[in-house]
C-alpha positions as CSV (number, residue, x, y, z in Angstrom):
1,M,27.3,-21.8,4.9
2,I,23.9,-21.9,6.6
3,M,23.3,-24.7,9.1
4,V,19.7,-25.8,9.6
5,I,19.1,-26.0,13.4
6,R,15.4,-26.5,13.0
7,P,13.9,-26.7,9.6
8,G,10.3,-25.7,10.3
9,R,7.3,-27.8,9.3
10,F,7.9,-28.0,5.6
11,T,10.8,-26.0,4.3
12,T,12.1,-26.5,0.7
13,I,14.5,-24.8,-1.7
14,Q,12.5,-23.2,-4.6
15,D,12.9,-20.8,-7.4
16,Q,10.4,-19.6,-10.1
17,G,9.9,-23.1,-11.5
18,R,10.8,-25.8,-14.0
19,W,9.1,-24.5,-17.1
20,G,8.9,-26.2,-20.5
21,F,8.9,-29.9,-19.5
22,Q,5.2,-30.6,-18.8
23,T,4.9,-32.4,-22.1
24,W,7.2,-35.1,-20.6
25,G,5.2,-35.3,-17.4
26,M,7.4,-32.9,-15.3
27,P,5.4,-30.3,-13.3
28,V,6.5,-26.7,-13.0
29,S,7.0,-26.8,-9.2
30,G,8.7,-23.6,-8.0
31,A,7.6,-21.1,-5.3
32,L,3.9,-21.4,-4.5
33,D,3.7,-17.6,-4.0
34,P,5.3,-16.0,-7.1
35,L,4.7,-12.5,-5.6
36,A,6.3,-12.9,-2.2
37,S,9.2,-15.0,-3.5
38,R,10.0,-12.5,-6.2
39,I,9.8,-9.6,-3.8
40,A,12.1,-11.4,-1.3
41,N,14.7,-11.8,-4.0
42,I,14.4,-8.2,-5.1
43,L,14.8,-7.0,-1.5
44,A,17.9,-9.2,-1.1
45,G,19.4,-7.9,-4.4
46,N,19.0,-11.1,-6.3
47,K,17.6,-11.9,-9.7
48,E,14.1,-13.1,-9.4
49,Q,15.0,-16.7,-10.4
50,A,17.5,-17.1,-7.6
51,A,16.8,-20.1,-5.3
52,L,15.4,-19.3,-1.9
53,L,13.7,-21.0,1.0
54,E,9.9,-21.6,1.2
55,M,8.6,-22.2,4.7
56,T,5.0,-23.4,5.4
57,D,3.0,-22.8,8.6
58,E,6.1,-22.7,10.7
59,G,9.6,-21.2,10.0
60,G,13.0,-22.6,10.8
61,V,16.0,-21.7,12.8
62,F,19.2,-21.1,10.9
63,H,22.9,-20.5,11.9
64,F,25.1,-18.4,9.5
65,D,28.9,-19.0,9.5
66,Y,29.6,-15.5,8.0
67,S,27.9,-12.3,7.4
68,V,25.2,-12.2,4.6
69,Q,22.4,-10.0,3.4
70,A,19.0,-11.5,3.6
71,A,15.3,-10.7,3.1
72,L,11.9,-12.0,4.3
73,A,8.6,-11.7,2.5
74,G,5.2,-13.4,2.7
75,A,3.5,-14.8,5.7
76,E,4.3,-13.3,9.1
77,M,6.3,-15.8,11.1
78,Q,7.6,-13.6,14.0
79,A,11.2,-13.6,12.7
80,S,14.1,-12.6,15.0
81,L,17.9,-12.3,14.6
82,N,19.9,-13.1,17.7
83,G,16.8,-12.6,19.7
84,R,15.9,-9.2,18.2
85,R,12.7,-8.9,16.3
86,L,12.9,-8.4,12.5
87,K,10.4,-6.7,10.2
88,N,8.8,-8.8,7.5
89,W,8.9,-7.5,3.9
90,S,12.4,-6.2,4.5
91,S,16.1,-6.9,4.0
92,F,18.7,-7.0,6.8
93,I,22.3,-8.0,7.5
94,I,23.1,-11.2,9.4
95,P,26.4,-11.0,11.2
96,P,28.9,-13.8,11.4
97,G,27.6,-16.5,13.8
98,G,24.1,-15.0,13.6
99,V,21.0,-17.1,14.3
100,L,17.8,-16.3,12.4
101,S,14.7,-17.7,14.1
102,L,11.2,-18.0,12.7
103,G,8.1,-19.3,14.5
104,E,4.5,-20.2,13.9
105,V,2.7,-18.3,11.3
106,T,0.3,-15.5,12.4
107,S,-0.9,-14.2,9.0
108,G,-0.8,-15.9,5.7
109,R,0.7,-19.4,5.3
110,R,4.0,-19.3,3.4
111,S,7.1,-17.2,4.0
112,Y,10.2,-16.8,1.8
113,L,13.8,-16.3,3.0
114,A,16.2,-15.0,0.3
115,I,19.9,-14.7,0.7
116,R,22.0,-12.4,-1.4
117,G,23.7,-14.7,-3.9
118,G,21.0,-17.3,-3.8
119,I,20.9,-20.8,-2.3
120,V,23.2,-23.2,-4.2
121,A,21.5,-26.3,-5.5
122,P,22.0,-28.4,-8.7
123,L,20.1,-27.3,-11.8
124,V,17.7,-30.0,-12.8
125,M,15.9,-29.2,-16.1
126,G,16.9,-25.5,-15.7
127,S,15.6,-25.1,-12.2
128,R,16.7,-25.6,-8.6
129,S,13.1,-26.1,-7.3
130,T,12.4,-29.1,-5.0
131,Y,9.9,-31.6,-6.4
132,V,9.4,-33.9,-3.4
133,A,7.2,-36.5,-5.2
134,A,10.0,-37.4,-7.6
135,G,12.8,-36.7,-5.1
136,L,14.6,-34.2,-7.4
137,G,15.8,-30.6,-7.2
138,G,16.7,-28.6,-4.1
139,L,18.6,-30.6,-1.5
140,E,18.3,-34.2,-2.4
141,G,14.8,-33.6,-3.6
142,R,13.4,-33.4,0.0
143,P,12.4,-30.8,2.7
144,L,15.2,-29.6,4.9
145,L,16.2,-31.6,8.0
146,P,18.1,-30.6,11.2
147,G,21.9,-30.5,10.5
148,D,21.6,-29.7,6.8
149,M,24.2,-27.4,5.4
150,L,23.3,-24.9,2.7
151,E,25.8,-23.2,0.5
152,I,25.3,-19.5,-0.6
153,G,26.1,-18.4,-4.2
154,T,29.1,-16.2,-4.8
155,E,27.4,-13.9,-7.3
156,Q,26.3,-10.4,-6.3
157,V,27.6,-10.8,-2.8
158,K,28.4,-7.2,-2.2
159,F,26.0,-5.7,0.4
160,R,23.7,-2.9,-0.6
161,A,21.4,-0.6,1.5
162,T,18.8,-2.5,3.4
163,R,15.3,-1.9,2.3
164,E,11.7,-2.2,3.6
165,L,8.8,-2.7,1.2
166,S,6.3,0.1,1.4
167,A,2.9,-0.6,2.7
168,N,1.1,0.0,-0.6
169,W,3.1,-2.8,-2.2
170,R,2.2,-5.4,0.4
171,P,-0.6,-7.8,-0.3
172,R,-3.4,-8.1,2.3
173,Y,-3.7,-11.5,3.8
174,T,-7.1,-12.4,5.0
175,R,-9.2,-15.5,5.9
176,D,-11.7,-14.7,3.1
177,W,-10.3,-15.0,-0.4
178,L,-11.8,-14.0,-3.8
179,L,-10.3,-16.1,-6.6
180,R,-10.9,-14.9,-10.1
181,L,-10.9,-17.5,-12.9
182,V,-11.3,-17.9,-16.6
183,L,-13.9,-20.4,-17.5
184,G,-12.9,-23.6,-19.4
185,P,-12.1,-26.0,-20.9
186,Q,-15.1,-28.1,-19.7
187,E,-17.3,-25.4,-18.3
188,D,-20.1,-26.3,-20.7
189,W,-20.3,-29.8,-19.1
190,F,-21.9,-28.2,-16.0
191,S,-25.5,-27.0,-15.9
192,E,-26.6,-23.5,-15.4
193,A,-27.7,-24.4,-11.9
194,D,-24.2,-25.7,-11.2
195,H,-22.6,-22.5,-12.5
196,K,-24.9,-20.4,-10.2
197,R,-24.1,-22.7,-7.2
198,F,-20.4,-22.5,-7.9
199,F,-20.2,-18.7,-8.2
200,N,-22.7,-17.9,-5.5
201,S,-21.3,-20.2,-2.8
202,V,-18.7,-19.8,-0.2
203,Y,-16.3,-22.7,0.0
204,Q,-13.6,-23.5,2.6
205,V,-10.1,-24.6,2.2
206,G,-10.0,-28.3,3.2
207,T,-7.5,-30.2,5.3
208,V,-5.6,-31.2,2.1
209,A,-4.0,-28.0,0.9
210,D,-0.4,-28.7,-0.1
211,R,1.9,-28.2,-3.0
212,M,-0.1,-30.6,-5.2
213,T,-3.8,-30.0,-4.5
214,C,-6.0,-27.6,-2.6
215,E,-9.3,-29.4,-1.8
216,L,-12.4,-27.4,-1.0
217,T,-15.4,-28.1,1.1
218,G,-18.9,-26.7,0.5
219,P,-21.8,-27.2,-1.9
220,A,-21.1,-30.0,-4.3
221,L,-21.6,-29.7,-8.1
222,T,-23.3,-32.3,-10.2
223,L,-20.7,-34.6,-11.7
224,P,-20.9,-34.4,-15.6
225,E,-22.3,-37.6,-17.1
226,R,-19.6,-37.5,-19.8
227,E,-16.4,-39.4,-19.2
228,L,-13.2,-37.3,-19.7
229,V,-10.2,-38.8,-21.2
230,S,-7.2,-37.6,-19.2
231,D,-5.9,-34.3,-20.7
232,A,-3.3,-31.7,-20.0
233,T,-3.8,-29.9,-16.7
234,G,-2.0,-26.8,-15.5
235,W,-1.5,-24.9,-12.3
236,G,-4.7,-23.2,-11.1
237,A,-7.2,-25.6,-12.7
238,V,-10.4,-25.9,-10.8
239,E,-11.4,-29.6,-11.1
240,V,-14.5,-31.4,-10.1
241,P,-13.8,-35.0,-9.1
242,A,-16.3,-37.8,-8.3
243,C,-17.3,-36.3,-5.0
244,G,-18.5,-33.1,-6.7
245,L,-16.4,-30.8,-4.5
246,P,-14.1,-28.5,-6.5
247,S,-10.3,-28.8,-5.9
248,I,-7.6,-26.6,-7.2
249,V,-4.4,-27.9,-8.9
250,M,-1.2,-26.6,-7.4
251,P,2.3,-26.5,-9.0
252,D,3.5,-30.0,-8.0
253,H,0.5,-31.5,-9.7
254,G,0.6,-34.3,-12.3
255,T,0.6,-32.9,-15.7
256,T,-2.4,-34.9,-17.0
257,R,-5.6,-35.6,-15.0
258,G,-9.0,-37.0,-15.7
259,F,-11.4,-34.6,-14.0
260,A,-13.6,-32.0,-15.7
261,K,-12.3,-28.4,-15.2
262,I,-14.8,-25.6,-14.8
263,G,-12.0,-23.0,-15.1
264,Y,-8.5,-21.8,-14.2
265,V,-7.6,-19.4,-11.4
266,I,-5.8,-16.4,-13.0
267,Q,-2.0,-16.1,-12.5
268,A,-2.3,-12.8,-10.7
269,D,-4.2,-14.6,-7.9
270,F,-1.8,-17.5,-7.5
271,Y,-0.3,-15.8,-4.4
272,K,-3.7,-16.2,-2.7
273,L,-3.6,-19.9,-3.2
274,A,-0.2,-20.0,-1.5
275,Q,-1.3,-18.0,1.5
276,A,-4.8,-19.6,2.1
277,S,-4.9,-21.9,5.1
278,P,-7.3,-24.8,5.9
279,G,-10.6,-23.3,7.1
280,D,-10.2,-20.1,5.1
281,K,-13.2,-19.0,3.0
282,V,-13.0,-19.0,-0.8
283,R,-15.3,-17.4,-3.3
284,F,-15.0,-17.4,-7.1
285,E,-15.6,-14.7,-9.7
286,A,-15.5,-15.2,-13.5
287,M,-13.1,-13.1,-15.6
288,D,-12.4,-13.1,-19.4
289,A,-9.1,-14.3,-20.7
290,E,-8.1,-10.8,-22.1
291,N,-8.5,-9.1,-18.7
292,A,-6.7,-11.9,-17.0
293,A,-3.7,-11.5,-19.4
294,D,-3.8,-7.7,-18.8
295,L,-3.6,-8.2,-15.0
296,D,-0.6,-10.6,-15.5
297,R,1.2,-8.1,-17.7
298,L,0.5,-5.3,-15.2
299,Q,1.9,-7.4,-12.3
300,R,5.0,-8.2,-14.4
301,A,5.5,-4.5,-15.1
302,D,5.1,-3.7,-11.4
303,F,7.8,-6.3,-10.5
304,N,10.2,-4.7,-13.0
305,A,9.5,-1.2,-11.6
306,L,10.1,-2.4,-8.1
307,A,13.4,-4.0,-9.0
308,E,14.5,-0.8,-10.8
309,S,13.6,1.3,-7.8
310,F,15.9,-0.7,-5.6
311,D,18.9,-0.7,-7.9
């Protein structure tokens, strides 16, 4: 068992999401950073869909009853095991009675802790992801609290050689992010001047940047005169609400919304949305759908190759 001594600022159980239920109003949820969460599971020897902990801005402190293999990936949170500093993007062995401590983030925003065997949580619509707004998934549908006890899965519990991710695999976290997006479905509702303003401007991540919405500050766009009937909205949509300031839809979003969308951030850049902090700079670049799909397939192939290299 894992006892939560201190949960951190916002720590939840997540996996790769609750897919296939958006038609019925259920968002995907899941790990905000598909890249770091998958790599953490690969390093720990898990399947990519295994449930793990997502920590935001500040990590937690956890006590382990028995020896386990674990891995960390994502934001740098100055992790230590029994007072000894740990490397990020690596796996390690936690001894019986071990205390894993993580602190304030120093680079990036969200970190992932994977335990070999995965975190045990009920399957809700095929996923263990926490969806806080509806109070489902994870541990009672909420962020972790001091004193919570987490069970570890019994599959694949045999230890393997500890690993460290090579530098060329690690994403670079910055304070200036380039987000590529595919235009649509309402890009033609915006004037040519608005398109130029949008793509030539530098925005900043606003104070509201959570699992539902990432608001931006900067040059406002002209609100389209046409009224949009609420339509289906997915993760990565760049919406323009009444204030004219773009905002980006995150994975705990409502599945239908009534704002015009100038485009969608490509899936290969979702990890940037997860690791961007309030105040960070954001720029946009247009990309066609075919190239975006190619990048997604390439990233998928890279994950498969990485998993095979660690077998």
